[in-house]
PDB file as gemmi writes it, atoms N, CA and C in Angstrom:
CRYST1    1.000    1.000    1.000  90.00  90.00  90.00 P 1                      
ATOM      1  N   MET A   1      27.595 -47.552 -25.596  1.00  0.00           N  
ATOM      2  CA  MET A   1      27.172 -46.447 -24.768  1.00  0.00           C  
ATOM      3  C   MET A   1      25.640 -46.341 -24.804  1.00  0.00           C  
ATOM      4  N   PHE A   2      25.077 -45.948 -23.697  1.00  0.00           N  
ATOM      5  CA  PHE A   2      23.626 -45.835 -23.566  1.00  0.00           C  
ATOM      6  C   PHE A   2      23.146 -44.560 -24.255  1.00  0.00           C  
ATOM      7  N   LYS A   3      22.163 -44.684 -25.129  1.00  0.00           N  
ATOM      8  CA  LYS A   3      21.621 -43.530 -25.840  1.00  0.00           C  
ATOM      9  C   LYS A   3      20.231 -43.206 -25.297  1.00  0.00           C  
ATOM     10  N   VAL A   4      19.958 -41.920 -25.199  1.00  0.00           N  
ATOM     11  CA  VAL A   4      18.655 -41.452 -24.748  1.00  0.00           C  
ATOM     12  C   VAL A   4      17.882 -41.001 -25.976  1.00  0.00           C  
ATOM     13  N   SER A   5      16.661 -41.445 -26.068  1.00  0.00           N  
ATOM     14  CA  SER A   5      15.868 -41.068 -27.238  1.00  0.00           C  
ATOM     15  C   SER A   5      15.502 -39.588 -27.171  1.00  0.00           C  
ATOM     16  N   PRO A   6      15.409 -38.916 -28.312  1.00  0.00           N  
ATOM     17  CA  PRO A   6      15.038 -37.498 -28.328  1.00  0.00           C  
ATOM     18  C   PRO A   6      13.654 -37.260 -27.727  1.00  0.00           C  
ATOM     19  N   TYR A   7      12.757 -38.229 -27.890  1.00  0.00           N  
ATOM     20  CA  TYR A   7      11.413 -38.074 -27.329  1.00  0.00           C  
ATOM     21  C   TYR A   7      11.478 -37.987 -25.806  1.00  0.00           C  
ATOM     22  N   CYS A   8      12.358 -38.780 -25.195  1.00  0.00           N  
ATOM     23  CA  CYS A   8      12.496 -38.778 -23.743  1.00  0.00           C  
ATOM     24  C   CYS A   8      12.966 -37.414 -23.253  1.00  0.00           C  
ATOM     25  N   LEU A   9      13.931 -36.826 -23.963  1.00  0.00           N  
ATOM     26  CA  LEU A   9      14.427 -35.504 -23.573  1.00  0.00           C  
ATOM     27  C   LEU A   9      13.342 -34.452 -23.721  1.00  0.00           C  
ATOM     28  N   PHE A  10      12.572 -34.537 -24.829  1.00  0.00           N  
ATOM     29  CA  PHE A  10      11.488 -33.589 -25.049  1.00  0.00           C  
ATOM     30  C   PHE A  10      10.442 -33.729 -23.949  1.00  0.00           C  
ATOM     31  N   SER A  11      10.125 -34.957 -23.601  1.00  0.00           N  
ATOM     32  CA  SER A  11       9.138 -35.211 -22.563  1.00  0.00           C  
ATOM     33  C   SER A  11       9.601 -34.676 -21.217  1.00  0.00           C  
ATOM     34  N   ARG A  12      10.882 -34.849 -20.915  1.00  0.00           N  
ATOM     35  CA  ARG A  12      11.416 -34.358 -19.652  1.00  0.00           C  
ATOM     36  C   ARG A  12      11.378 -32.828 -19.600  1.00  0.00           C  
ATOM     37  N   LYS A  13      11.767 -32.191 -20.710  1.00  0.00           N  
ATOM     38  CA  LYS A  13      11.737 -30.729 -20.767  1.00  0.00           C  
ATOM     39  C   LYS A  13      10.307 -30.216 -20.642  1.00  0.00           C  
ATOM     40  N   ARG A  14       9.393 -30.895 -21.316  1.00  0.00           N  
ATOM     41  CA  ARG A  14       7.992 -30.483 -21.258  1.00  0.00           C  
ATOM     42  C   ARG A  14       7.441 -30.630 -19.841  1.00  0.00           C  
ATOM     43  N   THR A  15       7.803 -31.698 -19.166  1.00  0.00           N  
ATOM     44  CA  THR A  15       7.342 -31.918 -17.794  1.00  0.00           C  
ATOM     45  C   THR A  15       7.879 -30.837 -16.858  1.00  0.00           C  
ATOM     46  N   ILE A  16       9.148 -30.504 -17.007  1.00  0.00           N  
ATOM     47  CA  ILE A  16       9.740 -29.457 -16.165  1.00  0.00           C  
ATOM     48  C   ILE A  16       9.093 -28.112 -16.457  1.00  0.00           C  
ATOM     49  N   LEU A  17       8.858 -27.820 -17.740  1.00  0.00           N  
ATOM     50  CA  LEU A  17       8.217 -26.563 -18.110  1.00  0.00           C  
ATOM     51  C   LEU A  17       6.803 -26.476 -17.544  1.00  0.00           C  
ATOM     52  N   MET A  18       6.040 -27.541 -17.658  1.00  0.00           N  
ATOM     53  CA  MET A  18       4.674 -27.541 -17.132  1.00  0.00           C  
ATOM     54  C   MET A  18       4.661 -27.386 -15.615  1.00  0.00           C  
ATOM     55  N   ALA A  19       5.587 -28.046 -14.945  1.00  0.00           N  
ATOM     56  CA  ALA A  19       5.668 -27.920 -13.489  1.00  0.00           C  
ATOM     57  C   ALA A  19       5.994 -26.484 -13.101  1.00  0.00           C  
ATOM     58  N   ALA A  20       6.899 -25.847 -13.824  1.00  0.00           N  
ATOM     59  CA  ALA A  20       7.259 -24.456 -13.525  1.00  0.00           C  
ATOM     60  C   ALA A  20       6.077 -23.529 -13.765  1.00  0.00           C  
ATOM     61  N   ILE A  21       5.354 -23.741 -14.846  1.00  0.00           N  
ATOM     62  CA  ILE A  21       4.192 -22.898 -15.141  1.00  0.00           C  
ATOM     63  C   ILE A  21       3.109 -23.070 -14.071  1.00  0.00           C  
ATOM     64  N   LEU A  22       2.824 -24.299 -13.684  1.00  0.00           N  
ATOM     65  CA  LEU A  22       1.822 -24.537 -12.646  1.00  0.00           C  
ATOM     66  C   LEU A  22       2.246 -23.929 -11.311  1.00  0.00           C  
ATOM     67  N   PHE A  23       3.518 -24.040 -10.997  1.00  0.00           N  
ATOM     68  CA  PHE A  23       4.031 -23.454  -9.753  1.00  0.00           C  
ATOM     69  C   PHE A  23       3.843 -21.943  -9.761  1.00  0.00           C  
ATOM     70  N   LEU A  24       4.156 -21.295 -10.880  1.00  0.00           N  
ATOM     71  CA  LEU A  24       4.004 -19.843 -10.969  1.00  0.00           C  
ATOM     72  C   LEU A  24       2.542 -19.425 -10.921  1.00  0.00           C  
ATOM     73  N   LEU A  25       1.676 -20.153 -11.611  1.00  0.00           N  
ATOM     74  CA  LEU A  25       0.252 -19.804 -11.596  1.00  0.00           C  
ATOM     75  C   LEU A  25      -0.358 -20.005 -10.217  1.00  0.00           C  
ATOM     76  N   TYR A  26       0.055 -21.050  -9.536  1.00  0.00           N  
ATOM     77  CA  TYR A  26      -0.494 -21.317  -8.210  1.00  0.00           C  
ATOM     78  C   TYR A  26      -0.083 -20.225  -7.231  1.00  0.00           C  
ATOM     79  N   GLY A  27       1.114 -19.705  -7.372  1.00  0.00           N  
ATOM     80  CA  GLY A  27       1.612 -18.690  -6.452  1.00  0.00           C  
ATOM     81  C   GLY A  27       1.124 -17.288  -6.752  1.00  0.00           C  
ATOM     82  N   CYS A  28       0.467 -17.070  -7.887  1.00  0.00           N  
ATOM     83  CA  CYS A  28       0.063 -15.724  -8.273  1.00  0.00           C  
ATOM     84  C   CYS A  28      -1.316 -15.329  -7.752  1.00  0.00           C  
ATOM     85  N   GLY A  29      -2.095 -16.245  -7.296  1.00  0.00           N  
ATOM     86  CA  GLY A  29      -3.439 -15.935  -6.840  1.00  0.00           C  
ATOM     87  C   GLY A  29      -3.474 -15.652  -5.352  1.00  0.00           C  
ATOM     88  N   PRO A  30      -4.655 -15.288  -4.846  1.00  0.00           N  
ATOM     89  CA  PRO A  30      -4.771 -15.066  -3.408  1.00  0.00           C  
ATOM     90  C   PRO A  30      -4.604 -16.377  -2.644  1.00  0.00           C  
ATOM     91  N   PRO A  31      -4.140 -16.298  -1.398  1.00  0.00           N  
ATOM     92  CA  PRO A  31      -3.921 -17.519  -0.621  1.00  0.00           C  
ATOM     93  C   PRO A  31      -5.215 -18.189  -0.171  1.00  0.00           C  
ATOM     94  N   TYR A  32      -6.323 -17.493  -0.302  1.00  0.00           N  
ATOM     95  CA  TYR A  32      -7.616 -18.039   0.097  1.00  0.00           C  
ATOM     96  C   TYR A  32      -8.546 -18.080  -1.108  1.00  0.00           C  
ATOM     97  N   VAL A  33      -9.463 -19.035  -1.108  1.00  0.00           N  
ATOM     98  CA  VAL A  33     -10.460 -19.136  -2.174  1.00  0.00           C  
ATOM     99  C   VAL A  33     -11.841 -19.310  -1.548  1.00  0.00           C  
ATOM    100  N   GLN A  34     -12.831 -18.796  -2.275  1.00  0.00           N  
ATOM    101  CA  GLN A  34     -14.222 -19.009  -1.902  1.00  0.00           C  
ATOM    102  C   GLN A  34     -15.041 -18.918  -3.183  1.00  0.00           C  
ATOM    103  N   PRO A  35     -15.654 -20.018  -3.582  1.00  0.00           N  
ATOM    104  CA  PRO A  35     -16.432 -20.004  -4.822  1.00  0.00           C  
ATOM    105  C   PRO A  35     -17.501 -18.917  -4.799  1.00  0.00           C  
ATOM    106  N   GLY A  36     -17.589 -18.204  -5.913  1.00  0.00           N  
ATOM    107  CA  GLY A  36     -18.611 -17.168  -6.039  1.00  0.00           C  
ATOM    108  C   GLY A  36     -18.177 -15.797  -5.568  1.00  0.00           C  
ATOM    109  N   LYS A  37     -17.010 -15.682  -4.983  1.00  0.00           N  
ATOM    110  CA  LYS A  37     -16.534 -14.375  -4.520  1.00  0.00           C  
ATOM    111  C   LYS A  37     -15.531 -13.816  -5.514  1.00  0.00           C  
ATOM    112  N   THR A  38     -15.507 -12.517  -5.648  1.00  0.00           N  
ATOM    113  CA  THR A  38     -14.604 -11.848  -6.590  1.00  0.00           C  
ATOM    114  C   THR A  38     -13.308 -11.434  -5.883  1.00  0.00           C  
ATOM    115  N   PRO A  39     -12.270 -11.103  -6.664  1.00  0.00           N  
ATOM    116  CA  PRO A  39     -11.039 -10.609  -6.044  1.00  0.00           C  
ATOM    117  C   PRO A  39     -11.257  -9.320  -5.228  1.00  0.00           C  
ATOM    118  N   GLU A  40     -12.207  -8.509  -5.646  1.00  0.00           N  
ATOM    119  CA  GLU A  40     -12.502  -7.283  -4.895  1.00  0.00           C  
ATOM    120  C   GLU A  40     -13.082  -7.620  -3.518  1.00  0.00           C  
ATOM    121  N   GLN A  41     -13.928  -8.654  -3.457  1.00  0.00           N  
ATOM    122  CA  GLN A  41     -14.477  -9.080  -2.167  1.00  0.00           C  
ATOM    123  C   GLN A  41     -13.377  -9.670  -1.289  1.00  0.00           C  
ATOM    124  N   PHE A  42     -12.435 -10.360  -1.912  1.00  0.00           N  
ATOM    125  CA  PHE A  42     -11.295 -10.871  -1.141  1.00  0.00           C  
ATOM    126  C   PHE A  42     -10.502  -9.714  -0.544  1.00  0.00           C  
ATOM    127  N   ASP A  43     -10.253  -8.681  -1.342  1.00  0.00           N  
ATOM    128  CA  ASP A  43      -9.484  -7.535  -0.852  1.00  0.00           C  
ATOM    129  C   ASP A  43     -10.167  -6.873   0.344  1.00  0.00           C  
ATOM    130  N   VAL A  44     -11.495  -6.741   0.285  1.00  0.00           N  
ATOM    131  CA  VAL A  44     -12.237  -6.131   1.393  1.00  0.00           C  
ATOM    132  C   VAL A  44     -12.104  -6.981   2.659  1.00  0.00           C  
ATOM    133  N   ASP A  45     -12.353  -8.290   2.528  1.00  0.00           N  
ATOM    134  CA  ASP A  45     -12.259  -9.185   3.688  1.00  0.00           C  
ATOM    135  C   ASP A  45     -10.826  -9.260   4.207  1.00  0.00           C  
ATOM    136  N   ASP A  46      -9.861  -9.254   3.299  1.00  0.00           N  
ATOM    137  CA  ASP A  46      -8.454  -9.300   3.680  1.00  0.00           C  
ATOM    138  C   ASP A  46      -8.074  -8.082   4.523  1.00  0.00           C  
ATOM    139  N   LYS A  47      -8.485  -6.901   4.071  1.00  0.00           N  
ATOM    140  CA  LYS A  47      -8.169  -5.676   4.814  1.00  0.00           C  
ATOM    141  C   LYS A  47      -8.859  -5.650   6.169  1.00  0.00           C  
ATOM    142  N   GLU A  48     -10.121  -6.101   6.219  1.00  0.00           N  
ATOM    143  CA  GLU A  48     -10.841  -6.136   7.490  1.00  0.00           C  
ATOM    144  C   GLU A  48     -10.163  -7.077   8.483  1.00  0.00           C  
ATOM    145  N   CYS A  49      -9.741  -8.248   8.006  1.00  0.00           N  
ATOM    146  CA  CYS A  49      -9.110  -9.228   8.894  1.00  0.00           C  
ATOM    147  C   CYS A  49      -7.723  -8.774   9.337  1.00  0.00           C  
ATOM    148  N   LYS A  50      -6.997  -8.118   8.443  1.00  0.00           N  
ATOM    149  CA  LYS A  50      -5.690  -7.584   8.843  1.00  0.00           C  
ATOM    150  C   LYS A  50      -5.849  -6.497   9.903  1.00  0.00           C  
ATOM    151  N   ALA A  51      -6.854  -5.647   9.735  1.00  0.00           N  
ATOM    152  CA  ALA A  51      -7.092  -4.599  10.720  1.00  0.00           C  
ATOM    153  C   ALA A  51      -7.514  -5.200  12.063  1.00  0.00           C  
ATOM    154  N   ALA A  52      -8.366  -6.218  12.025  1.00  0.00           N  
ATOM    155  CA  ALA A  52      -8.800  -6.869  13.264  1.00  0.00           C  
ATOM    156  C   ALA A  52      -7.626  -7.545  13.959  1.00  0.00           C  
ATOM    157  N   ALA A  53      -6.756  -8.195  13.180  1.00  0.00           N  
ATOM    158  CA  ALA A  53      -5.602  -8.870  13.772  1.00  0.00           C  
ATOM    159  C   ALA A  53      -4.633  -7.866  14.383  1.00  0.00           C  
ATOM    160  N   LEU A  54      -4.469  -6.717  13.734  1.00  0.00           N  
ATOM    161  CA  LEU A  54      -3.591  -5.680  14.289  1.00  0.00           C  
ATOM    162  C   LEU A  54      -4.171  -5.085  15.566  1.00  0.00           C  
ATOM    163  N   GLU A  55      -5.491  -5.003  15.636  1.00  0.00           N  
ATOM    164  CA  GLU A  55      -6.133  -4.467  16.836  1.00  0.00           C  
ATOM    165  C   GLU A  55      -5.964  -5.422  18.018  1.00  0.00           C  
ATOM    166  N   VAL A  56      -6.139  -6.724  17.751  1.00  0.00           N  
ATOM    167  CA  VAL A  56      -6.021  -7.730  18.811  1.00  0.00           C  
ATOM    168  C   VAL A  56      -4.566  -7.945  19.213  1.00  0.00           C  
ATOM    169  N   CYS A  57      -3.681  -8.008  18.237  1.00  0.00           N  
ATOM    170  CA  CYS A  57      -2.255  -8.274  18.478  1.00  0.00           C  
ATOM    171  C   CYS A  57      -1.410  -7.198  17.810  1.00  0.00           C  
ATOM    172  N   PRO A  58      -1.275  -6.041  18.434  1.00  0.00           N  
ATOM    173  CA  PRO A  58      -0.475  -4.974  17.818  1.00  0.00           C  
ATOM    174  C   PRO A  58       0.999  -5.381  17.762  1.00  0.00           C  
ATOM    175  N   PRO A  59       1.772  -4.750  16.867  1.00  0.00           N  
ATOM    176  CA  PRO A  59       3.198  -5.077  16.799  1.00  0.00           C  
ATOM    177  C   PRO A  59       3.891  -4.852  18.144  1.00  0.00           C  
ATOM    178  N   LYS A  60       4.707  -5.801  18.508  1.00  0.00           N  
ATOM    179  CA  LYS A  60       5.456  -5.729  19.762  1.00  0.00           C  
ATOM    180  C   LYS A  60       6.922  -5.993  19.417  1.00  0.00           C  
ATOM    181  N   LEU A  61       7.654  -4.913  19.221  1.00  0.00           N  
ATOM    182  CA  LEU A  61       9.043  -5.054  18.815  1.00  0.00           C  
ATOM    183  C   LEU A  61       9.910  -5.409  20.016  1.00  0.00           C  
ATOM    184  N   GLU A  62      10.729  -6.425  19.812  1.00  0.00           N  
ATOM    185  CA  GLU A  62      11.673  -6.845  20.846  1.00  0.00           C  
ATOM    186  C   GLU A  62      13.044  -6.984  20.221  1.00  0.00           C  
ATOM    187  N   TRP A  63      14.056  -6.746  21.018  1.00  0.00           N  
ATOM    188  CA  TRP A  63      15.432  -6.853  20.567  1.00  0.00           C  
ATOM    189  C   TRP A  63      15.887  -8.288  20.700  1.00  0.00           C  
ATOM    190  N   ASN A  64      16.387  -8.854  19.609  1.00  0.00           N  
ATOM    191  CA  ASN A  64      16.876 -10.220  19.614  1.00  0.00           C  
ATOM    192  C   ASN A  64      18.247 -10.242  20.260  1.00  0.00           C  
ATOM    193  N   SER A  65      18.435 -11.149  21.216  1.00  0.00           N  
ATOM    194  CA  SER A  65      19.698 -11.229  21.940  1.00  0.00           C  
ATOM    195  C   SER A  65      20.822 -11.780  21.096  1.00  0.00           C  
ATOM    196  N   GLY A  66      20.505 -12.331  19.953  1.00  0.00           N  
ATOM    197  CA  GLY A  66      21.536 -12.902  19.097  1.00  0.00           C  
ATOM    198  C   GLY A  66      21.629 -14.409  19.227  1.00  0.00           C  
ATOM    199  N   ARG A  67      21.163 -14.965  20.317  1.00  0.00           N  
ATOM    200  CA  ARG A  67      21.253 -16.409  20.506  1.00  0.00           C  
ATOM    201  C   ARG A  67      20.448 -17.154  19.439  1.00  0.00           C  
ATOM    202  N   GLU A  68      19.238 -16.658  19.138  1.00  0.00           N  
ATOM    203  CA  GLU A  68      18.385 -17.340  18.172  1.00  0.00           C  
ATOM    204  C   GLU A  68      18.922 -17.250  16.750  1.00  0.00           C  
ATOM    205  N   SER A  69      19.697 -16.213  16.460  1.00  0.00           N  
ATOM    206  CA  SER A  69      20.140 -16.024  15.085  1.00  0.00           C  
ATOM    207  C   SER A  69      21.616 -16.337  14.894  1.00  0.00           C  
ATOM    208  N   MET A  70      22.218 -17.056  15.846  1.00  0.00           N  
ATOM    209  CA  MET A  70      23.626 -17.395  15.708  1.00  0.00           C  
ATOM    210  C   MET A  70      23.807 -18.315  14.501  1.00  0.00           C  
ATOM    211  N   ARG A  71      24.797 -18.011  13.714  1.00  0.00           N  
ATOM    212  CA  ARG A  71      25.057 -18.832  12.537  1.00  0.00           C  
ATOM    213  C   ARG A  71      26.565 -18.975  12.350  1.00  0.00           C  
ATOM    214  N   PHE A  72      26.956 -19.995  11.602  1.00  0.00           N  
ATOM    215  CA  PHE A  72      28.371 -20.231  11.354  1.00  0.00           C  
ATOM    216  C   PHE A  72      28.786 -19.531  10.069  1.00  0.00           C  
ATOM    217  N   GLU A  73      29.893 -18.864  10.141  1.00  0.00           N  
ATOM    218  CA  GLU A  73      30.466 -18.198   8.979  1.00  0.00           C  
ATOM    219  C   GLU A  73      31.673 -18.985   8.510  1.00  0.00           C  
ATOM    220  N   ARG A  74      32.436 -18.454   7.566  1.00  0.00           N  
ATOM    221  CA  ARG A  74      33.623 -19.172   7.121  1.00  0.00           C  
ATOM    222  C   ARG A  74      34.631 -19.306   8.246  1.00  0.00           C  
ATOM    223  N   ASN A  75      35.452 -20.270   8.114  1.00  0.00           N  
ATOM    224  CA  ASN A  75      36.489 -20.602   9.095  1.00  0.00           C  
ATOM    225  C   ASN A  75      35.905 -20.993  10.446  1.00  0.00           C  
ATOM    226  N   ASN A  76      34.666 -21.433  10.467  1.00  0.00           N  
ATOM    227  CA  ASN A  76      33.996 -21.892  11.692  1.00  0.00           C  
ATOM    228  C   ASN A  76      33.968 -20.850  12.801  1.00  0.00           C  
ATOM    229  N   THR A  77      33.970 -19.587  12.448  1.00  0.00           N  
ATOM    230  CA  THR A  77      33.831 -18.551  13.467  1.00  0.00           C  
ATOM    231  C   THR A  77      32.349 -18.248  13.622  1.00  0.00           C  
ATOM    232  N   LYS A  78      31.926 -17.987  14.831  1.00  0.00           N  
ATOM    233  CA  LYS A  78      30.518 -17.715  15.088  1.00  0.00           C  
ATOM    234  C   LYS A  78      30.272 -16.213  15.031  1.00  0.00           C  
ATOM    235  N   GLU A  79      29.156 -15.865  14.445  1.00  0.00           N  
ATOM    236  CA  GLU A  79      28.778 -14.462  14.373  1.00  0.00           C  
ATOM    237  C   GLU A  79      27.337 -14.352  14.833  1.00  0.00           C  
ATOM    238  N   ARG A  80      27.089 -13.457  15.731  1.00  0.00           N  
ATOM    239  CA  ARG A  80      25.717 -13.271  16.210  1.00  0.00           C  
ATOM    240  C   ARG A  80      25.059 -12.148  15.412  1.00  0.00           C  
ATOM    241  N   GLY A  81      23.818 -12.375  15.031  1.00  0.00           N  
ATOM    242  CA  GLY A  81      23.067 -11.352  14.320  1.00  0.00           C  
ATOM    243  C   GLY A  81      22.039 -10.747  15.251  1.00  0.00           C  
ATOM    244  N   TYR A  82      22.181  -9.499  15.560  1.00  0.00           N  
ATOM    245  CA  TYR A  82      21.238  -8.806  16.428  1.00  0.00           C  
ATOM    246  C   TYR A  82      20.247  -8.043  15.566  1.00  0.00           C  
ATOM    247  N   HIS A  83      18.979  -8.137  15.917  1.00  0.00           N  
ATOM    248  CA  HIS A  83      17.967  -7.429  15.155  1.00  0.00           C  
ATOM    249  C   HIS A  83      16.676  -7.313  15.962  1.00  0.00           C  
ATOM    250  N   TRP A  84      15.800  -6.426  15.480  1.00  0.00           N  
ATOM    251  CA  TRP A  84      14.466  -6.276  16.057  1.00  0.00           C  
ATOM    252  C   TRP A  84      13.552  -7.303  15.411  1.00  0.00           C  
ATOM    253  N   TRP A  85      12.562  -7.768  16.159  1.00  0.00           N  
ATOM    254  CA  TRP A  85      11.569  -8.678  15.601  1.00  0.00           C  
ATOM    255  C   TRP A  85      10.233  -8.441  16.295  1.00  0.00           C  
ATOM    256  N   ASP A  86       9.168  -8.819  15.617  1.00  0.00           N  
ATOM    257  CA  ASP A  86       7.808  -8.629  16.121  1.00  0.00           C  
ATOM    258  C   ASP A  86       7.396  -9.869  16.910  1.00  0.00           C  
ATOM    259  N   ALA A  87       7.268  -9.725  18.214  1.00  0.00           N  
ATOM    260  CA  ALA A  87       6.939 -10.862  19.076  1.00  0.00           C  
ATOM    261  C   ALA A  87       5.496 -11.339  18.880  1.00  0.00           C  
ATOM    262  N   ASN A  88       4.629 -10.498  18.344  1.00  0.00           N  
ATOM    263  CA  ASN A  88       3.223 -10.871  18.148  1.00  0.00           C  
ATOM    264  C   ASN A  88       2.915 -11.369  16.743  1.00  0.00           C  
ATOM    265  N   LEU A  89       3.912 -11.529  15.910  1.00  0.00           N  
ATOM    266  CA  LEU A  89       3.664 -11.888  14.521  1.00  0.00           C  
ATOM    267  C   LEU A  89       2.929 -13.218  14.378  1.00  0.00           C  
ATOM    268  N   ASN A  90       3.351 -14.238  15.097  1.00  0.00           N  
ATOM    269  CA  ASN A  90       2.692 -15.547  14.991  1.00  0.00           C  
ATOM    270  C   ASN A  90       1.252 -15.500  15.477  1.00  0.00           C  
ATOM    271  N   GLN A  91       1.016 -14.854  16.602  1.00  0.00           N  
ATOM    272  CA  GLN A  91      -0.342 -14.758  17.137  1.00  0.00           C  
ATOM    273  C   GLN A  91      -1.240 -13.948  16.204  1.00  0.00           C  
ATOM    274  N   ARG A  92      -0.689 -12.868  15.633  1.00  0.00           N  
ATOM    275  CA  ARG A  92      -1.467 -12.050  14.702  1.00  0.00           C  
ATOM    276  C   ARG A  92      -1.836 -12.868  13.459  1.00  0.00           C  
ATOM    277  N   SER A  93      -0.944 -13.721  13.006  1.00  0.00           N  
ATOM    278  CA  SER A  93      -1.223 -14.584  11.857  1.00  0.00           C  
ATOM    279  C   SER A  93      -2.359 -15.557  12.166  1.00  0.00           C  
ATOM    280  N   ILE A  94      -2.380 -16.084  13.371  1.00  0.00           N  
ATOM    281  CA  ILE A  94      -3.454 -16.996  13.783  1.00  0.00           C  
ATOM    282  C   ILE A  94      -4.795 -16.266  13.802  1.00  0.00           C  
ATOM    283  N   VAL A  95      -4.821 -15.054  14.347  1.00  0.00           N  
ATOM    284  CA  VAL A  95      -6.056 -14.268  14.404  1.00  0.00           C  
ATOM    285  C   VAL A  95      -6.545 -13.953  12.988  1.00  0.00           C  
ATOM    286  N   TYR A  96      -5.620 -13.588  12.104  1.00  0.00           N  
ATOM    287  CA  TYR A  96      -5.984 -13.289  10.709  1.00  0.00           C  
ATOM    288  C   TYR A  96      -6.587 -14.517  10.029  1.00  0.00           C  
ATOM    289  N   ASN A  97      -5.940 -15.669  10.177  1.00  0.00           N  
ATOM    290  CA  ASN A  97      -6.438 -16.892   9.542  1.00  0.00           C  
ATOM    291  C   ASN A  97      -7.819 -17.272  10.064  1.00  0.00           C  
ATOM    292  N   GLU A  98      -8.032 -17.140  11.363  1.00  0.00           N  
ATOM    293  CA  GLU A  98      -9.345 -17.447  11.940  1.00  0.00           C  
ATOM    294  C   GLU A  98     -10.411 -16.492  11.412  1.00  0.00           C  
ATOM    295  N   CYS A  99     -10.054 -15.220  11.271  1.00  0.00           N  
ATOM    296  CA  CYS A  99     -10.995 -14.227  10.743  1.00  0.00           C  
ATOM    297  C   CYS A  99     -11.394 -14.571   9.312  1.00  0.00           C  
ATOM    298  N   MET A 100     -10.418 -14.914   8.486  1.00  0.00           N  
ATOM    299  CA  MET A 100     -10.720 -15.256   7.094  1.00  0.00           C  
ATOM    300  C   MET A 100     -11.586 -16.518   7.012  1.00  0.00           C  
ATOM    301  N   GLU A 101     -11.333 -17.471   7.881  1.00  0.00           N  
ATOM    302  CA  GLU A 101     -12.137 -18.696   7.880  1.00  0.00           C  
ATOM    303  C   GLU A 101     -13.564 -18.423   8.339  1.00  0.00           C  
ATOM    304  N   THR A 102     -13.756 -17.504   9.293  1.00  0.00           N  
ATOM    305  CA  THR A 102     -15.124 -17.187   9.726  1.00  0.00           C  
ATOM    306  C   THR A 102     -15.890 -16.450   8.634  1.00  0.00           C  
ATOM    307  N   LYS A 103     -15.176 -15.788   7.722  1.00  0.00           N  
ATOM    308  CA  LYS A 103     -15.838 -15.122   6.591  1.00  0.00           C  
ATOM    309  C   LYS A 103     -16.088 -16.076   5.430  1.00  0.00           C  
ATOM    310  N   GLY A 104     -15.707 -17.355   5.617  1.00  0.00           N  
ATOM    311  CA  GLY A 104     -16.010 -18.360   4.605  1.00  0.00           C  
ATOM    312  C   GLY A 104     -14.882 -18.663   3.641  1.00  0.00           C  
ATOM    313  N   TRP A 105     -13.714 -18.054   3.821  1.00  0.00           N  
ATOM    314  CA  TRP A 105     -12.586 -18.298   2.933  1.00  0.00           C  
ATOM    315  C   TRP A 105     -11.847 -19.542   3.372  1.00  0.00           C  
ATOM    316  N   LYS A 106     -11.391 -20.302   2.400  1.00  0.00           N  
ATOM    317  CA  LYS A 106     -10.612 -21.524   2.659  1.00  0.00           C  
ATOM    318  C   LYS A 106      -9.219 -21.339   2.082  1.00  0.00           C  
ATOM    319  N   LYS A 107      -8.214 -21.860   2.809  1.00  0.00           N  
ATOM    320  CA  LYS A 107      -6.843 -21.782   2.301  1.00  0.00           C  
ATOM    321  C   LYS A 107      -6.706 -22.668   1.073  1.00  0.00           C  
ATOM    322  N   ARG A 108      -5.888 -22.188   0.123  1.00  0.00           N  
ATOM    323  CA  ARG A 108      -5.631 -22.999  -1.075  1.00  0.00           C  
ATOM    324  C   ARG A 108      -4.749 -24.156  -0.735  1.00  0.00           C  
TER     325      ARG A 108                                                      
END                                                                             
């Protein structure tokens, strides 16, 4: 029978642990970076860009017809999910990203 060395198992566990820690640390910071700027400066620019994006592309709620959210349930029966959604969300995200980039912030 094939035996696995204890060092190999330790190395695998350590690699998985390090990957999990790096993943968590990477996700905990702001999505944008700019050398020399503080988190407080990020918060100010973030709020300004969100306000500008909302001014340019205000929320536009539309009723989903259900076609886009059709999904299969058990026994292969179809169920439509009806809900409200913001039609300007994608455009507002583009405006926000452009605003942050003009202020010198780069995406991580």
